[in-house]
C-alpha positions in Angstrom: 27.9 9.1 -9.9 25.5 9.9 -12.8 22.1 11.3 -13.5 20.5 10.1 -16.8 17.2 11.0 -18.4 15.7 8.5 -20.8 12.6 8.9 -23.0 10.4 5.8 -23.1 10.0 4.1 -26.5 6.6 2.8 -25.6 4.9 5.7 -23.7 5.2 9.4 -23.1 6.9 9.0 -19.7 10.5 9.7 -19.3 12.7 7.9 -16.7 15.3 9.6 -14.5 18.1 7.3 -13.4 20.4 7.9 -10.5 23.3 5.6 -11.2 26.6 4.5 -9.7 28.5 3.4 -12.8 31.1 1.6 -10.6 28.7 -0.7 -8.9 25.6 -0.7 -11.1 23.5 0.6 -8.2 20.6 2.6 -9.4 17.2 4.3 -8.6 14.7 4.9 -11.4 12.0 7.5 -11.1 9.1 8.5 -13.5 8.4 12.2 -13.0 5.1 12.3 -14.9 3.4 9.8 -12.6 3.9 11.3 -9.1 7.7 11.1 -9.3 7.3 7.4 -8.5 10.2 5.1 -7.8 9.9 2.1 -10.1 13.3 0.5 -9.7 15.9 0.2 -7.0 19.0 -1.9 -7.0 21.6 -1.8 -4.3 24.8 -3.8 -3.6 25.1 -6.5 -0.9 28.3 -8.5 -0.7 29.2 -7.6 -4.3 25.8 -8.6 -5.8 23.1 -6.2 -7.0 19.8 -6.8 -5.2 16.5 -5.8 -6.8 14.4 -4.2 -4.0 11.3 -2.6 -5.6 8.3 -4.7 -6.7 5.4 -3.4 -8.7 2.4 -5.6 -7.9 -0.8 -5.7 -9.9 -1.4 -5.9 -13.6 -2.5 -2.4 -14.5 -0.1 0.3 -15.6 1.5 2.1 -12.7 -0.5 5.3 -13.2 -3.8 3.3 -12.9 -2.7 0.6 -10.5 -5.1 0.1 -7.6 -2.3 -1.1 -5.3 -0.5 2.2 -5.7 3.1 0.8 -5.9 5.7 3.3 -4.6 3.1 6.0 -4.6 3.5 9.4 -2.9 0.4 9.6 -0.7 -0.6 13.3 -0.1 -2.2 15.5 0.9 -4.0 12.7 2.8 -2.9 9.2 3.5 -4.9 6.0 3.2 -8.6 6.7 3.5 -11.0 9.5 4.2 -14.3 8.0 5.2 -17.0 8.6 2.6 -14.6 11.2 1.1 -16.1 13.7 3.5 -14.4 15.9 6.2 -14.8 19.2 8.0 -12.0 21.7 8.6 -12.1 25.0 10.5 -15.9 25.3 10.2 -16.4 24.2 6.6 -17.4 20.8 5.1 -15.6 19.3 2.1 -16.4 16.4 -0.2 -13.7 14.6 -2.0 -14.3 12.3 -5.0 -14.8 8.7 -4.1 -12.0 6.7 -5.8 -12.4 3.5 -3.7 -15.9 2.7 -4.9 -16.2 -0.7 -3.3 -15.7 0.8 0.2 -17.0 4.3 -0.5 -13.9 6.2 0.5 -11.4 8.7 -0.9 -8.1 7.0 -0.9 -4.4 7.9 -1.0 -4.6 11.6 -1.9 -4.0 12.7 -5.5 -0.3 13.4 -5.9 0.4 9.8 -6.9 -1.2 10.6 -10.3 0.1 14.1 -10.8 2.9 15.2 -13.0 6.1 16.4 -11.4 8.8 18.5 -13.0 12.6 18.2 -12.4 13.5 21.3 -10.3 17.1 20.6 -9.4 20.0 18.2 -10.1 23.2 17.6 -8.1 25.8 15.2 -9.0 29.4 14.5 -7.8 31.6 11.6 -6.9 29.7 10.9 -3.7 26.1 11.1 -4.7 23.5 11.8 -7.4 20.4 13.8 -6.3 17.3 15.0 -8.2 14.4 17.1 -6.9 10.9 16.8 -8.4 8.3 19.5 -7.8 4.6 19.8 -8.2 2.9 23.2 -7.8 -0.7 22.5 -6.7 -3.0 25.4 -7.4 -6.1 24.1 -5.4 -8.0 22.6 -8.4 -8.8 19.2 -6.9 -12.5 18.9 -5.8 -12.8 19.1 -2.0 -9.3 20.2 -1.4 -8.9 24.0 -2.2 -5.6 24.4 -0.4 -2.7 25.3 -2.7 0.8 24.0 -1.9 4.1 23.1 -3.4 5.4 19.6 -3.0 9.0 18.7 -3.5 10.2 15.1 -3.6 13.9 14.5 -3.6 15.8 11.3 -4.3 19.5 11.0 -3.4 21.6 7.9 -4.1 25.0 7.9 -2.4 28.2 6.1 -3.5 27.9 4.2 -0.2 24.7 2.5 -1.3 22.2 4.6 0.6 19.0 5.9 -0.9 17.4 9.0 0.7 13.9 10.1 -0.1 13.0 13.6 1.2 9.4 14.8 1.4 8.7 18.6 1.6 5.4 20.4 1.4 4.9 24.1 1.7 1.5 25.8 2.2 1.4 28.5 -0.5 -2.2 29.5 0.3 -3.6 32.2 2.5 -5.3 29.8 4.9 -4.4 26.9 7.1 -4.4 23.6 5.3 -5.0 20.0 6.6 -2.2 17.7 5.6 -0.9 14.2 5.9 1.9 12.5 3.9 3.0 8.9 3.3 4.8 6.7 1.0 3.7 3.3 -0.4 6.6 1.2 -1.7 6.4 -2.5 -2.1 9.8 -4.1 -1.3 11.2 -7.4 -2.4 14.6 -8.9 -1.8 15.7 -10.2 -5.2 13.6 -13.4 -6.0 12.9 -14.3 -2.4 9.5 -15.9 -1.8 7.1 -14.3 0.7 7.4 -17.4 3.0 11.1 -16.7 3.5 10.6 -13.0 4.4 10.4 -11.7 7.9 10.0 -8.2 9.3 11.2 -6.5 12.5 10.0 -3.1 13.7 8.9 -1.3 16.9 5.2 -0.8 17.1 3.2 0.1 20.2 -0.3 -0.1 18.9 -2.0 -2.0 16.1 -5.2 -0.6 14.7 -8.3 -2.8 14.0 -10.3 -1.7 11.0 -14.1 -1.7 10.3 -15.9 -2.8 7.1 -14.7 0.4 5.4 -11.0 -0.2 6.3 -11.1 2.7 8.8 -9.6 2.1 12.3 -12.3 1.5 14.9 -10.1 0.4 17.8 -6.5 -0.2 18.7 -4.7 -2.9 20.7 -1.3 -3.1 22.3 1.1 -5.0 20.1 1.9 -8.4 21.7 3.5 -10.5 19.0 7.2 -11.2 19.0 9.7 -9.9 16.4 10.6 -10.8 13.8 7.2 -11.5 12.2 7.4 -14.3 9.7 5.1 -13.9 6.7 4.9 -17.7 6.4 2.9 -17.7 9.7 1.3 -14.3 9.9 -0.7 -12.1 7.6 -0.4 -8.3 8.1 -2.5 -5.5 6.6 -2.6 -3.0 9.4 -1.7 0.5 10.5 0.7 0.6 13.4 1.7 3.4 15.8 5.5 3.4 16.4 7.6 4.0 19.4 8.5 7.7 19.3 12.1 7.9 18.3 14.2 9.9 15.9 15.6 6.9 14.1 13.1 4.1 13.8 14.4 1.1 11.8 12.3 -1.4 10.0 14.2 -4.5 8.8 12.9 -6.9 6.1 15.0 -10.0 5.9 15.3 -13.0 3.5 15.8 -15.9 5.9 17.4 -17.9 3.2 20.1 -15.5 2.0 20.2 -13.4 5.2 20.1 -10.2 3.2 18.2 -7.4 4.9 16.6 -4.3 3.7 16.6 -1.4 6.2 14.2 1.5 6.2 14.8 4.3 8.6 12.2 7.0 9.4 11.9 9.7 12.0 9.0 8.3 14.1 8.2 11.7 15.6 7.5 13.1 12.1 6.4 9.8 10.6 4.8 8.1 13.7 2.7 5.6 11.8 3.7 2.6 9.7 1.5 0.4 7.4 2.8 -3.2 6.9 0.9 -5.1 4.1 1.8 -8.3 2.3 -0.5 -8.6 -0.7 -1.9 -12.0 -1.7 0.1 -14.0 -4.2 2.9 -11.5 -4.4 6.5 -11.9 -3.1 6.7 -8.5 -1.6 5.8 -6.4 1.5 4.6 -2.9 1.6 6.4 -0.9 4.2 4.7 2.5 4.4 5.8 5.4 6.6 2.9 7.8 7.4 2.6 11.1 9.2 -1.1 10.4 10.1 -3.5 7.5 10.7 -6.1 6.4 8.3 -9.0 9.0 8.2 -6.9 11.6 10.0 -8.9 14.3 8.2 -11.8 13.3 10.5 -10.2 11.9 13.6 -7.3 14.3 13.8 -5.0 11.3 14.7 -1.7 12.5 13.3 -3.3 15.3 11.2 -0.9 18.2 10.5 -2.2 21.7 10.1 0.2 23.8 8.0 -0.2 27.6 8.4 0.5 29.8 5.4 4.1 29.6 4.3 4.8 26.7 6.7 6.8 23.7 5.5 6.6 20.0 6.4 9.8 18.2 5.7 11.1 14.7 6.6 13.0 11.9 5.0 13.3 8.1 4.7 16.6 6.3 4.2 17.0 2.8 2.7 20.0 0.4 2.4 20.8 -3.3 2.4 23.2 -5.4 4.4 23.6 -8.9 5.7 21.5 -9.7 8.7 23.5 -9.7 11.9 22.8 -12.6 14.3 
């Protein structure tokens, strides 16, 4: 296994590549823009399969669709950018102007540094770190966030999320990840998804959940028949599997999350794109106000959890 760092010829961003030289499998990360995953190729039946899609026309650091973005220290939206915590009121900048919300935290646009590299025959692993000092308006809670990517020789990508409260006070916190997955060149009408939700949240005009309903549709959900853009509450289980399948090739992408640590999942298929966002979340949209899934980290406390991704032929 190898770790390679490449300087871009067209921009200031470098790319970190985790590579299996025997198979060609790789994961490509840009540290300067939220340690974002911009490429992932894994082997299925001796063929490399491209799995990450970057929708939208803007550069990734300005992209309104937030491809592969790390969402922290809040996920999705804070209504009107305003919240109260332990007796004080805070106002976040409004960065979703059409709906009037603060969206997706701020780490997706922050620079990360390489903090550790590990490489041997079995895996290549790089940790990226951001030391937040409390300078973002409306969020005066310092922390250190470490995002670790590990590519194994068995074709497994592990993404580990770790946040430590380095301040002297409790901090409100939520964490999520916003990758858009494709399966090679499969069209959206050939993709279907299987997961284990218990509740589906219905949003109001500001895209904030106003109610929930028990999930009644059958799995798999076929994107040729159903449009999804919802937050779901998952069955509480240590190993929750989401499976995205190309019905033509029968290739499946699997995403595993701990549904007690990441109990929410957003599934979103953007219009006119052959991809599906599968987004593990620790908290619900507007958790800073509703408390639904909100984590409160005391000084020196860590949140840590991971997501695992692999591909295989669908078993029928």
